[in-house]
All heavy atoms as an XYZ file, in Angstrom:
836
protein
N    -347.157   -152.453     58.021
C    -348.229   -151.576     57.948
C    -348.924   -151.399     59.243
O    -349.243   -150.200     59.558
C    -349.203   -152.051     56.848
C    -350.459   -151.251     56.712
S    -350.144   -149.468     56.384
C    -349.565   -149.553     54.755
N    -349.057   -152.448     59.989
C    -349.733   -152.290     61.303
C    -348.894   -151.319     62.190
O    -349.495   -150.532     62.817
C    -349.907   -153.663     61.971
N    -347.554   -151.541     62.142
C    -346.695   -150.615     62.901
C    -346.923   -149.175     62.503
O    -346.982   -148.289     63.381
C    -345.285   -150.970     62.776
C    -344.809   -152.205     63.543
O    -345.696   -152.698     64.403
O    -343.757   -152.751     63.194
N    -346.946   -148.901     61.260
C    -347.206   -147.543     60.772
C    -348.581   -146.959     61.238
O    -348.601   -145.833     61.705
C    -347.158   -147.480     59.278
C    -345.746   -147.440     58.720
O    -344.676   -147.299     59.515
N    -345.495   -147.774     57.401
N    -349.545   -147.776     61.135
C    -350.912   -147.316     61.561
C    -350.880   -147.026     63.129
O    -351.521   -146.015     63.578
C    -351.962   -148.405     61.288
C    -352.159   -148.576     59.802
C    -353.065   -149.790     59.587
C    -352.841   -147.328     59.187
N    -350.252   -147.823     63.870
C    -350.251   -147.687     65.356
C    -349.448   -146.473     65.686
O    -349.717   -145.555     66.525
C    -349.730   -148.908     66.053
C    -350.721   -150.153     65.970
C    -349.954   -151.348     66.446
C    -351.921   -149.840     66.721
N    -348.268   -146.300     64.987
C    -347.367   -145.215     65.155
C    -348.024   -143.850     64.892
O    -348.027   -142.949     65.737
C    -346.072   -145.337     64.424
C    -345.093   -144.201     64.699
C    -343.815   -144.443     63.923
C    -342.794   -143.247     64.100
N    -341.638   -143.430     63.266
N    -348.588   -143.751     63.763
C    -349.163   -142.457     63.284
C    -350.415   -142.128     64.168
O    -350.721   -140.937     64.343
C    -349.527   -142.480     61.816
C    -349.641   -141.003     61.267
C    -350.716   -143.247     61.577
C    -349.592   -140.932     59.818
N    -351.097   -143.102     64.781
C    -352.258   -142.889     65.558
C    -351.864   -142.713     67.043
O    -352.778   -142.595     67.885
C    -353.248   -143.897     65.311
O    -352.865   -145.233     65.700
N    -350.610   -142.795     67.324
C    -350.148   -142.527     68.693
C    -350.176   -143.740     69.615
O    -350.114   -143.591     70.815
N    -350.374   -144.959     69.137
C    -350.505   -146.144     69.975
C    -349.290   -147.002     70.016
O    -349.238   -147.934     70.870
C    -351.703   -146.984     69.513
C    -353.025   -146.307     69.637
N    -353.512   -145.974     70.829
C    -353.849   -145.790     68.782
C    -354.672   -145.303     70.672
N    -354.926   -145.255     69.401
N    -348.223   -146.733     69.156
C    -347.088   -147.676     69.171
C    -346.195   -147.449     70.320
O    -345.623   -148.363     70.964
C    -346.370   -147.484     67.889
C    -345.290   -148.570     67.572
C    -345.900   -150.031     67.602
C    -344.646   -148.282     66.292
N    -346.029   -146.185     70.804
C    -345.025   -145.823     71.862
C    -345.481   -146.463     73.193
O    -344.645   -146.967     73.891
C    -344.932   -144.332     71.983
C    -343.736   -143.930     72.756
C    -343.395   -142.441     72.698
O    -343.676   -141.951     71.621
O    -342.901   -141.933     73.716
N    -346.680   -146.384     73.538
C    -347.207   -146.891     74.792
C    -348.423   -147.811     74.574
O    -349.585   -147.499     74.953
C    -347.636   -145.736     75.698
C    -346.511   -144.768     75.970
C    -346.543   -143.569     75.324
C    -345.459   -145.070     76.821
C    -345.553   -142.583     75.573
C    -344.512   -144.261     77.032
C    -344.478   -142.956     76.436
O    -343.442   -142.053     76.683
N    -348.251   -148.946     73.915
C    -349.410   -149.750     73.626
C    -349.953   -150.461     74.863
O    -349.232   -151.012     75.689
C    -348.830   -150.858     72.672
C    -347.402   -150.873     72.964
C    -346.967   -149.473     73.390
N    -351.258   -150.471     75.058
C    -351.930   -151.089     76.114
C    -352.119   -152.658     75.828
O    -353.000   -153.267     76.316
C    -353.218   -150.379     76.194
C    -353.539   -149.962     74.873
C    -352.242   -149.717     74.193
N    -351.319   -153.159     74.927
C    -351.428   -154.548     74.513
C    -350.098   -154.996     74.088
O    -349.111   -154.381     73.887
C    -352.345   -154.589     73.273
C    -352.032   -153.635     72.220
C    -351.059   -153.944     71.185
C    -352.626   -152.370     72.147
C    -350.744   -153.107     70.225
C    -352.323   -151.505     71.066
C    -351.323   -151.871     70.110
N    -350.050   -156.352     73.843
C    -348.793   -157.034     73.355
C    -349.076   -157.437     71.939
O    -350.034   -158.087     71.591
C    -348.518   -158.268     74.256
O    -348.394   -157.847     75.524
C    -347.302   -158.963     73.705
N    -348.139   -157.020     71.091
C    -348.264   -157.458     69.712
C    -347.712   -158.853     69.481
O    -346.600   -159.198     69.887
C    -347.534   -156.473     68.801
C    -348.253   -155.045     68.784
S    -347.430   -153.885     67.749
C    -347.523   -154.582     66.110
N    -348.466   -159.686     68.765
C    -348.065   -160.986     68.479
C    -348.011   -161.112     66.872
O    -349.103   -161.052     66.319
C    -349.019   -162.066     69.034
C    -348.644   -163.538     68.722
C    -349.146   -161.863     70.544
N    -346.896   -161.327     66.385
C    -346.820   -161.378     64.890
C    -346.347   -162.755     64.383
O    -345.860   -162.885     63.293
C    -345.955   -160.271     64.321
C    -344.543   -160.222     64.805
O    -344.179   -161.163     65.551
O    -343.885   -159.331     64.419
N    -346.394   -163.784     65.185
C    -345.906   -165.087     64.872
C    -347.012   -166.022     64.326
O    -346.746   -167.084     63.990
C    -345.129   -165.714     66.057
O    -346.016   -165.810     67.139
C    -343.903   -164.918     66.435
N    -348.217   -165.498     64.410
C    -349.385   -166.392     63.985
C    -349.612   -166.124     62.595
O    -349.609   -165.052     62.025
C    -350.620   -166.094     64.856
C    -350.536   -166.171     66.359
C    -351.843   -165.787     66.992
C    -350.259   -167.665     66.675
N    -350.042   -167.143     61.834
C    -350.531   -166.973     60.436
C    -351.897   -166.324     60.488
O    -352.582   -166.374     61.572
C    -350.625   -168.448     59.843
O    -351.731   -169.099     60.315
N    -352.352   -165.895     59.404
C    -353.791   -165.337     59.370
C    -354.752   -166.244     59.896
O    -355.637   -165.963     60.720
C    -354.024   -164.905     57.933
C    -352.599   -164.566     57.432
C    -351.691   -165.593     58.094
N    -354.661   -167.490     59.432
C    -355.688   -168.555     59.876
C    -355.605   -168.737     61.383
O    -356.597   -168.798     62.042
C    -355.471   -169.833     59.133
C    -356.488   -170.873     59.432
C    -356.438   -172.193     58.626
C    -357.563   -173.096     58.940
N    -357.448   -174.306     58.191
N    -354.354   -168.879     61.841
C    -354.164   -169.041     63.291
C    -354.677   -167.856     64.166
O    -355.196   -168.001     65.246
C    -352.663   -169.313     63.621
C    -352.113   -170.573     63.171
C    -350.605   -170.726     63.180
O    -349.877   -169.645     63.204
O    -350.100   -171.785     63.326
N    -354.483   -166.669     63.534
C    -354.949   -165.479     64.291
C    -356.477   -165.438     64.274
O    -357.026   -165.081     65.340
C    -354.477   -164.211     63.503
O    -353.097   -164.097     63.601
N    -357.167   -165.874     63.267
C    -358.598   -165.965     63.212
C    -359.042   -166.921     64.334
O    -359.965   -166.569     65.129
C    -359.104   -166.277     61.828
C    -360.653   -166.676     61.915
C    -358.821   -165.170     60.842
N    -358.498   -168.052     64.371
C    -358.842   -169.037     65.453
C    -358.560   -168.523     66.782
O    -359.325   -168.736     67.728
C    -358.186   -170.419     65.161
C    -358.665   -171.060     63.860
C    -360.190   -171.289     63.786
O    -360.755   -171.714     64.837
O    -360.641   -170.958     62.781
N    -357.411   -167.938     67.023
C    -357.079   -167.296     68.295
C    -358.050   -166.232     68.773
O    -358.390   -166.146     69.944
C    -355.581   -166.749     68.273
N    -358.446   -165.383     67.812
C    -359.435   -164.340     68.142
C    -360.835   -165.039     68.518
O    -361.427   -164.549     69.529
C    -359.575   -163.489     66.985
C    -360.560   -162.257     67.080
C    -359.895   -161.238     68.123
C    -360.789   -161.541     65.844
N    -361.196   -166.047     67.816
C    -362.482   -166.632     68.117
C    -362.496   -167.328     69.424
O    -363.606   -167.456     69.988
C    -362.775   -167.651     66.982
C    -363.140   -166.997     65.641
C    -363.223   -167.918     64.516
C    -364.443   -168.766     64.507
N    -364.583   -169.572     63.274
N    -361.364   -167.756     69.972
C    -361.371   -168.404     71.220
C    -360.833   -167.506     72.357
O    -360.489   -167.951     73.507
C    -360.567   -169.739     71.289
C    -359.121   -169.557     70.902
C    -361.270   -170.658     70.419
C    -358.228   -170.751     71.119
N    -360.774   -166.209     72.083
C    -360.245   -165.199     73.031
C    -358.850   -165.319     73.485
O    -358.423   -164.858     74.583
C    -361.175   -165.109     74.277
C    -362.604   -164.637     73.938
O    -362.743   -163.729     73.140
N    -363.530   -165.184     74.590
N    -358.060   -165.961     72.656
C    -356.534   -165.964     72.908
C    -355.887   -164.780     72.655
O    -354.923   -164.370     73.249
C    -355.996   -167.218     72.153
C    -354.542   -167.407     72.457
C    -354.007   -168.650     71.716
C    -352.531   -168.887     71.978
N    -351.983   -170.037     71.292
N    -356.437   -163.955     71.583
C    -355.961   -162.625     71.329
C    -357.234   -161.789     71.358
O    -358.364   -162.266     71.210
C    -355.295   -162.540     70.039
C    -356.085   -162.959     68.833
C    -353.966   -163.330     70.051
C    -355.492   -162.720     67.447
N    -357.078   -160.462     71.589
C    -358.197   -159.542     71.691
C    -358.549   -158.859     70.410
O    -359.713   -158.269     70.211
C    -357.979   -158.431     72.698
C    -357.755   -158.990     74.096
O    -358.585   -159.970     74.396
O    -356.866   -158.559     74.848
N    -357.627   -158.741     69.448
C    -357.858   -158.125     68.161
C    -356.834   -158.441     67.157
O    -355.749   -159.061     67.527
N    -357.045   -158.045     65.871
C    -356.021   -158.443     64.933
C    -356.210   -157.436     63.724
O    -357.286   -156.924     63.532
C    -356.237   -159.854     64.456
C    -357.533   -160.153     63.767
S    -357.797   -161.911     63.318
C    -356.781   -162.049     61.929
N    -355.143   -157.352     62.956
C    -355.173   -156.652     61.672
C    -355.109   -157.874     60.701
O    -354.377   -158.716     60.795
C    -353.894   -155.798     61.403
C    -353.894   -154.507     62.162
C    -353.374   -154.444     63.402
C    -354.453   -153.300     61.654
C    -353.350   -153.257     64.143
C    -354.374   -152.203     62.295
C    -353.862   -152.130     63.552
N    -355.981   -157.684     59.626
C    -356.092   -158.810     58.614
C    -355.988   -158.083     57.260
O    -356.822   -157.276     57.005
C    -357.293   -159.616     58.787
C    -357.554   -160.744     57.830
C    -356.392   -161.810     57.977
C    -358.916   -161.421     58.069
N    -355.025   -158.504     56.538
C    -354.915   -158.022     55.125
C    -355.511   -159.034     54.281
O    -354.873   -160.065     53.957
C    -353.566   -157.679     54.711
C    -352.921   -156.652     55.648
C    -353.441   -157.310     53.260
C    -351.477   -156.269     55.458
N    -356.753   -158.852     53.838
C    -357.514   -159.832     53.035
C    -358.640   -159.218     52.479
O    -359.213   -158.218     52.939
C    -357.945   -161.048     53.883
N    -359.129   -159.693     51.359
C    -360.352   -159.298     50.713
C    -361.654   -159.762     51.326
O    -361.562   -160.715     52.126
N    -362.718   -159.149     51.101
C    -364.058   -159.466     51.659
C    -364.368   -160.933     51.440
O    -364.964   -161.594     52.219
C    -365.104   -158.504     51.046
C    -366.368   -158.780     51.821
C    -366.668   -158.354     53.069
C    -367.385   -159.453     51.113
C    -367.915   -158.545     53.650
C    -368.666   -159.686     51.628
C    -368.904   -159.237     52.949
O    -370.152   -159.500     53.479
N    -363.953   -161.497     50.287
C    -364.282   -162.868     49.935
C    -363.361   -163.909     50.480
O    -363.530   -165.064     50.298
C    -364.361   -162.968     48.429
C    -365.576   -162.242     47.873
O    -366.582   -162.165     48.559
O    -365.554   -161.912     46.723
N    -362.323   -163.483     51.177
C    -361.421   -164.540     51.746
C    -362.073   -165.379     52.756
O    -363.021   -164.973     53.570
C    -360.225   -163.828     52.395
O    -360.437   -163.426     53.701
N    -361.588   -166.584     52.920
C    -362.097   -167.506     53.963
C    -361.983   -167.047     55.367
O    -362.886   -167.192     56.207
C    -361.434   -168.902     53.722
C    -361.846   -169.605     52.447
C    -361.075   -171.003     52.354
C    -363.258   -169.908     52.358
N    -360.807   -166.434     55.626
C    -360.622   -165.712     56.967
C    -361.582   -164.721     57.309
O    -362.127   -164.673     58.442
C    -359.196   -165.266     57.006
C    -358.114   -166.391     57.120
O    -358.395   -167.465     57.660
N    -356.981   -166.142     56.522
N    -361.901   -163.801     56.330
C    -362.867   -162.758     56.652
C    -364.237   -163.340     56.790
O    -364.973   -162.892     57.718
C    -362.777   -161.688     55.503
C    -363.954   -160.726     55.518
C    -361.483   -160.935     55.434
N    -364.569   -164.316     55.955
C    -365.915   -164.940     56.101
C    -366.047   -165.612     57.317
O    -367.170   -165.570     58.041
C    -366.170   -165.860     54.880
C    -366.336   -165.124     53.583
C    -366.570   -166.153     52.478
C    -366.905   -165.417     51.229
N    -367.251   -166.290     50.082
N    -365.009   -166.251     57.883
C    -365.103   -166.926     59.180
C    -365.334   -165.967     60.226
O    -366.077   -166.205     61.249
C    -363.796   -167.791     59.411
N    -364.637   -164.843     60.188
C    -364.768   -163.762     61.301
C    -366.205   -163.176     61.256
O    -366.877   -163.000     62.260
C    -363.757   -162.697     61.078
C    -362.334   -163.093     61.415
C    -361.324   -161.988     61.020
C    -362.203   -163.509     62.881
N    -366.703   -162.831     59.985
C    -367.959   -162.215     59.924
C    -369.033   -163.157     60.303
O    -370.092   -162.762     60.772
C    -368.241   -161.662     58.461
C    -367.249   -160.545     58.062
C    -367.535   -160.166     56.561
C    -367.359   -159.344     58.912
N    -368.901   -164.483     60.194
C    -369.907   -165.434     60.501
C    -369.992   -165.734     61.921
O    -370.958   -166.344     62.438
C    -369.605   -166.730     59.705
N    -369.040   -165.338     62.739
C    -368.961   -165.591     64.205
C    -369.620   -164.376     64.900
O    -369.003   -163.221     64.870
C    -367.553   -165.761     64.646
C    -367.501   -166.291     66.052
O    -368.282   -165.862     66.922
O    -366.567   -167.076     66.293
N    -370.738   -164.545     65.573
C    -371.476   -163.397     66.259
C    -370.604   -162.890     67.456
O    -370.900   -161.762     67.911
C    -372.720   -164.058     66.709
C    -372.501   -165.524     66.770
C    -371.447   -165.797     65.753
N    -369.581   -163.601     67.898
C    -368.824   -163.068     69.018
C    -367.740   -162.087     68.577
O    -367.117   -161.421     69.364
C    -368.114   -164.190     69.776
C    -369.126   -165.197     70.355
C    -368.347   -166.454     70.754
N    -367.764   -167.094     69.561
C    -366.978   -168.141     69.624
N    -366.575   -168.626     70.700
N    -366.516   -168.659     68.423
N    -367.483   -162.047     67.222
C    -366.475   -161.123     66.633
C    -367.057   -159.778     66.289
O    -368.029   -159.783     65.482
C    -365.698   -161.897     65.554
C    -364.790   -160.907     64.831
C    -364.986   -163.098     65.923
N    -366.477   -158.795     66.725
C    -366.921   -157.437     66.228
C    -365.933   -156.798     65.291
O    -364.719   -156.802     65.624
C    -367.067   -156.476     67.530
C    -368.100   -156.961     68.399
O    -369.234   -157.331     68.055
N    -367.802   -156.972     69.708
N    -366.465   -156.285     64.222
C    -365.598   -155.542     63.257
C    -365.759   -154.093     63.720
O    -366.881   -153.491     63.695
C    -366.068   -155.729     61.785
C    -365.268   -154.850     60.830
C    -366.032   -157.215     61.411
N    -364.644   -153.500     64.083
C    -364.700   -152.139     64.639
C    -364.550   -151.128     63.522
O    -363.737   -151.321     62.581
C    -363.614   -151.926     65.715
C    -363.713   -152.863     66.894
C    -362.525   -152.529     67.855
C    -365.060   -152.617     67.629
N    -365.254   -150.008     63.574
C    -365.073   -148.921     62.640
C    -363.836   -148.232     62.987
O    -363.468   -148.036     64.093
C    -366.263   -148.032     62.751
O    -366.284   -147.122     61.685
N    -363.088   -147.628     62.024
C    -361.889   -146.987     62.140
C    -362.187   -145.481     61.973
O    -362.124   -145.016     60.858
C    -360.852   -147.483     61.169
C    -359.487   -147.647     61.636
C    -358.943   -148.910     61.910
C    -358.640   -146.557     61.901
C    -357.634   -149.130     62.364
C    -357.305   -146.665     62.395
C    -356.846   -148.001     62.606
N    -362.523   -144.777     63.030
C    -362.989   -143.379     62.909
C    -361.976   -142.426     62.371
O    -362.432   -141.397     61.817
C    -363.357   -142.915     64.332
C    -362.721   -143.941     65.247
C    -362.453   -145.267     64.434
N    -360.761   -142.724     62.390
C    -359.782   -141.811     61.771
C    -359.249   -142.312     60.461
O    -358.146   -141.906     59.972
C    -358.596   -141.594     62.729
C    -357.828   -142.860     63.097
C    -359.023   -140.864     64.025
C    -356.490   -142.697     63.803
N    -360.027   -143.091     59.749
C    -359.636   -143.626     58.510
C    -359.326   -142.562     57.412
O    -358.299   -142.676     56.639
C    -360.698   -144.605     57.930
O    -361.943   -143.905     57.720
N    -360.118   -141.467     57.443
C    -359.871   -140.465     56.417
C    -358.589   -139.672     56.742
O    -357.779   -139.317     55.842
C    -361.058   -139.419     56.377
C    -362.229   -140.166     55.754
C    -363.485   -139.251     55.623
O    -363.228   -138.002     55.312
O    -364.582   -139.767     55.682
N    -358.212   -139.436     58.000
C    -357.065   -138.818     58.430
C    -355.798   -139.735     58.090
O    -354.791   -139.280     57.571
C    -357.061   -138.471     59.830
N    -355.960   -141.012     58.298
C    -354.925   -141.922     58.012
C    -354.683   -141.983     56.452
O    -353.480   -142.094     56.047
C    -355.192   -143.334     58.437
C    -355.084   -143.500     60.024
C    -355.736   -144.788     60.465
C    -353.702   -143.402     60.513
N    -355.731   -141.842     55.687
C    -355.584   -141.875     54.300
C    -354.781   -140.591     53.763
O    -354.054   -140.818     52.841
C    -357.084   -141.861     53.641
C    -356.966   -141.894     52.090
O    -357.249   -140.848     51.440
N    -356.598   -142.968     51.502
N    -354.939   -139.508     54.527
C    -354.123   -138.311     54.119
C    -352.707   -138.520     54.475
O    -351.737   -138.027     53.920
C    -354.697   -137.133     54.812
C    -356.108   -136.612     54.339
C    -356.617   -135.506     55.137
C    -356.012   -136.217     52.945
N    -352.429   -139.089     55.678
C    -351.103   -139.294     56.223
C    -350.307   -140.460     55.514
O    -349.134   -140.321     55.408
C    -351.124   -139.514     57.653
C    -351.705   -138.370     58.531
C    -350.798   -137.142     58.404
O    -349.655   -137.290     58.600
N    -351.427   -135.981     58.363
N    -350.949   -141.520     55.346
C    -350.239   -142.720     54.716
C    -350.807   -142.896     53.293
O    -351.976   -143.329     53.117
C    -350.564   -143.985     55.610
C    -350.069   -143.946     57.015
C    -350.616   -145.042     57.749
C    -348.539   -143.883     57.000
N    -349.996   -142.688     52.367
C    -350.503   -142.773     50.876
C    -350.775   -144.243     50.504
O    -351.437   -144.493     49.473
C    -349.364   -142.210     50.030
C    -349.062   -140.741     50.222
C    -350.334   -139.926     50.129
C    -350.014   -138.451     50.327
N    -351.196   -137.676     50.588
N    -350.281   -145.149     51.282
C    -350.658   -146.569     50.930
C    -351.863   -147.092     51.560
O    -352.211   -148.291     51.486
C    -349.426   -147.433     51.330
O    -349.254   -147.360     52.733
N    -352.700   -146.230     52.148
C    -353.956   -146.710     52.821
C    -355.104   -146.119     51.989
O    -355.184   -144.930     51.580
C    -353.946   -146.156     54.236
C    -355.296   -146.295     54.898
C    -352.889   -146.860     55.042
N    -356.104   -146.989     51.825
C    -357.337   -146.561     51.192
C    -358.474   -146.790     52.154
O    -358.359   -147.604     53.067
C    -357.702   -147.465     49.988
C    -356.843   -147.007     48.800
O    -356.428   -145.948     48.667
O    -356.666   -147.984     47.992
N    -359.542   -145.971     52.025
C    -360.676   -146.126     52.957
C    -361.712   -147.138     52.312
O    -361.898   -147.095     51.150
C    -361.412   -144.792     53.098
C    -360.455   -143.793     53.721
C    -362.621   -144.896     53.933
C    -360.918   -142.347     53.670
N    -362.168   -148.022     53.109
C    -363.151   -149.021     52.592
C    -364.324   -148.991     53.638
O    -364.102   -148.887     54.817
C    -362.540   -150.449     52.706
C    -363.532   -151.451     52.287
C    -361.277   -150.485     51.826
N    -365.529   -148.909     53.067
C    -366.664   -148.935     53.932
C    -367.453   -150.140     53.744
O    -367.792   -150.691     52.679
C    -367.661   -147.748     53.514
O    -366.888   -146.490     53.630
C    -368.903   -147.717     54.392
N    -367.625   -150.934     54.862
C    -368.446   -152.034     54.962
C    -369.878   -151.612     55.248
O    -370.161   -151.088     56.247
C    -367.932   -153.004     56.029
C    -368.702   -154.348     56.149
C    -368.418   -155.264     54.947
C    -368.205   -154.989     57.495
N    -370.827   -151.700     54.180
C    -372.095   -151.086     54.353
C    -372.988   -151.738     55.321
O    -372.803   -153.019     55.579
C    -372.694   -151.178     52.915
C    -371.797   -151.991     52.104
C    -370.491   -152.227     52.896
N    -373.842   -151.103     55.914
C    -374.852   -151.607     56.904
C    -375.482   -152.812     56.230
O    -375.950   -152.597     55.014
C    -375.869   -150.526     57.211
C    -377.009   -150.894     58.113
S    -378.142   -149.652     58.669
C    -378.287   -148.590     57.331
N    -375.662   -153.924     56.866
C    -376.331   -155.078     56.371
C    -375.497   -155.885     55.397
O    -375.971   -156.843     54.760
N    -374.287   -155.627     55.224
C    -373.305   -156.361     54.230
C    -373.302   -157.717     54.425
O    -373.177   -158.469     53.474
C    -371.930   -155.716     54.269
N    -373.306   -158.253     55.598
C    -373.149   -159.706     55.862
C    -374.382   -160.335     56.534
O    -374.417   -161.514     56.731
C    -371.826   -160.087     56.556
C    -371.512   -159.448     57.790
C    -371.873   -159.887     58.996
C    -370.727   -158.271     57.822
C    -371.495   -159.284     60.206
C    -370.320   -157.599     58.948
C    -370.786   -158.185     60.136
O    -370.389   -157.613     61.369
N    -375.439   -159.616     56.849
C    -376.732   -160.170     57.202
C    -377.701   -159.076     57.218
O    -377.554   -157.964     57.741
C    -376.572   -160.763     58.716
O    -377.820   -161.238     59.161
N    -378.797   -159.408     56.511
C    -379.985   -158.489     56.515
C    -380.943   -158.748     57.551
O    -381.775   -157.930     57.970
C    -380.632   -158.561     55.099
C    -379.822   -158.063     53.963
C    -380.488   -158.263     52.609
C    -379.483   -156.478     54.178
N    -381.005   -159.969     58.135
C    -381.837   -160.355     59.161
C    -381.213   -161.378     60.115
O    -381.090   -162.537     59.756
C    -383.164   -160.916     58.609
O    -384.069   -161.317     59.615
N    -380.698   -160.975     61.241
C    -380.701   -159.516     61.803
C    -379.641   -158.663     61.051
O    -378.709   -159.192     60.494
C    -380.226   -159.716     63.206
C    -379.456   -160.968     63.274
C    -380.011   -161.887     62.225
N    -379.877   -157.414     61.023
C    -379.023   -156.508     60.219
C    -377.684   -156.443     60.880
O    -377.518   -156.074     62.095
C    -379.719   -155.092     60.309
C    -379.156   -154.077     59.399
C    -379.282   -154.504     57.978
C    -379.842   -152.774     59.627
N    -376.692   -156.774     60.098
C    -375.281   -156.782     60.594
C    -374.336   -156.301     59.455
O    -374.464   -156.954     58.347
C    -374.783   -158.148     61.123
C    -375.431   -158.524     62.388
C    -375.028   -157.646     63.546
O    -373.945   -157.054     63.580
O    -375.888   -157.616     64.563
N    -373.484   -155.443     59.589
C    -373.399   -154.572     60.678
C    -374.591   -153.643     60.820
O    -375.236   -153.459     59.750
C    -372.046   -153.772     60.481
C    -371.839   -153.808     59.021
C    -372.500   -155.127     58.504
N    -374.855   -153.155     61.954
C    -376.024   -152.291     62.190
C    -375.754   -150.836     61.568
O    -376.754   -150.095     61.516
C    -376.296   -152.195     63.634
C    -376.768   -153.575     64.190
C    -377.145   -153.408     65.687
C    -377.550   -154.660     66.302
N    -377.805   -155.875     65.551
N    -374.595   -150.578     61.273
C    -374.314   -149.203     60.670
C    -373.077   -149.418     59.733
O    -372.324   -150.369     59.706
C    -373.889   -148.212     61.698
C    -372.801   -148.528     62.555
C    -372.761   -147.709     63.889
O    -373.619   -147.077     64.176
N    -371.587   -147.782     64.453
N    -372.912   -148.455     58.834
C    -371.713   -148.505     57.941
C    -370.413   -148.483     58.902
O    -370.393   -147.814     59.911
C    -371.639   -147.197     57.111
C    -372.626   -147.248     56.012
O    -373.323   -148.229     55.800
O    -372.710   -146.206     55.288
N    -369.433   -149.308     58.458
C    -368.246   -149.509     59.220
C    -367.051   -149.040     58.312
O    -366.884   -149.509     57.215
C    -368.010   -151.017     59.563
O    -369.087   -151.459     60.307
C    -366.821   -151.206     60.387
N    -366.403   -147.978     58.786
C    -365.222   -147.443     58.026
C    -363.970   -148.258     58.522
O    -363.667   -148.399     59.585
C    -364.999   -145.992     58.410
C    -366.019   -145.080     57.724
C    -365.511   -143.703     57.646
C    -366.569   -142.964     56.852
N    -365.959   -141.886     56.037
N    -363.270   -148.729     57.376
C    -362.091   -149.574     57.597
C    -361.023   -148.951     56.678
O    -361.309   -148.108     55.849
C    -362.475   -151.030     57.298
C    -363.438   -151.612     58.103
S    -363.711   -153.371     57.756
C    -364.228   -153.297     56.027
N    -359.814   -149.451     56.875
C    -358.720   -149.033     55.998
C    -358.139   -150.270     55.329
O    -358.221   -151.421     55.825
C    -357.581   -148.272     56.826
C    -357.161   -149.102     57.984
C    -358.070   -146.970     57.248
C    -355.957   -148.445     58.733
N    -357.700   -150.025     54.149
C    -357.056   -151.152     53.390
C    -355.762   -150.740     52.754
O    -355.581   -149.558     52.521
C    -358.040   -151.641     52.209
N    -354.822   -151.650     52.605
C    -353.608   -151.360     51.973
C    -353.931   -151.132     50.509
O    -354.484   -152.003     49.908
C    -352.583   -152.498     52.170
C    -351.309   -152.217     51.417
C    -352.328   -152.696     53.656
N    -353.417   -149.968     49.983
C    -353.664   -149.742     48.596
C    -353.008   -150.764     47.673
O    -351.831   -151.214     47.978
C    -353.125   -148.328     48.295
N    -353.682   -151.104     46.650
C    -353.069   -152.042     45.677
C    -352.541   -151.334     44.408
O    -351.932   -151.973     43.530
C    -354.052   -153.091     45.241
O    -355.239   -152.458     44.633
C    -354.505   -153.944     46.400
N    -352.754   -150.026     44.378
C    -352.141   -149.264     43.302
C    -351.268   -148.165     43.845
O    -351.314   -147.786     44.995
C    -353.270   -148.637     42.459
O    -354.028   -147.774     43.286
C    -354.109   -149.710     41.771
N    -350.380   -147.597     42.964
C    -349.466   -146.546     43.365
C    -350.137   -145.231     43.378
O    -350.794   -144.831     42.404
C    -348.260   -146.536     42.391
C    -347.174   -145.554     42.748
O    -347.284   -145.090     43.841
O    -346.335   -145.308     41.906
N    -350.045   -144.574     44.574
C    -350.705   -143.228     44.663
C    -349.660   -142.143     44.407
O    -350.039   -140.994     44.478
C    -351.274   -143.046     46.104
C    -352.433   -143.907     46.440
N    -353.719   -143.542     46.007
C    -352.580   -145.024     47.034
C    -354.517   -144.444     46.457
N    -353.893   -145.411     47.023
N    -348.453   -142.456     43.987
C    -347.369   -141.496     43.837
C    -347.490   -140.914     42.509
O    -347.241   -139.759     42.155
């Protein structure tokens, strides 16, 4: 799925990064927290321990996916998910604005 997302958004052919796919989700979370990797795709629900660990770390930024709606049109297996402002902290307010993300669809869109 990550390859499809990068390809359709024009980033797979000339990536300014190195893809590492040998880490488990838990190892990826730990690597991100210690700056061993710069970013990651994580397929997990909001209540997963990995997501909670990332959201609890103030050094980790959850980036909004501004082309989520276009990706949803192009890739039928992608759904748009919005992480609402204040979803994981009301004081201080985090995130400070709604964050558009994409999720792998769990139902058939065909």
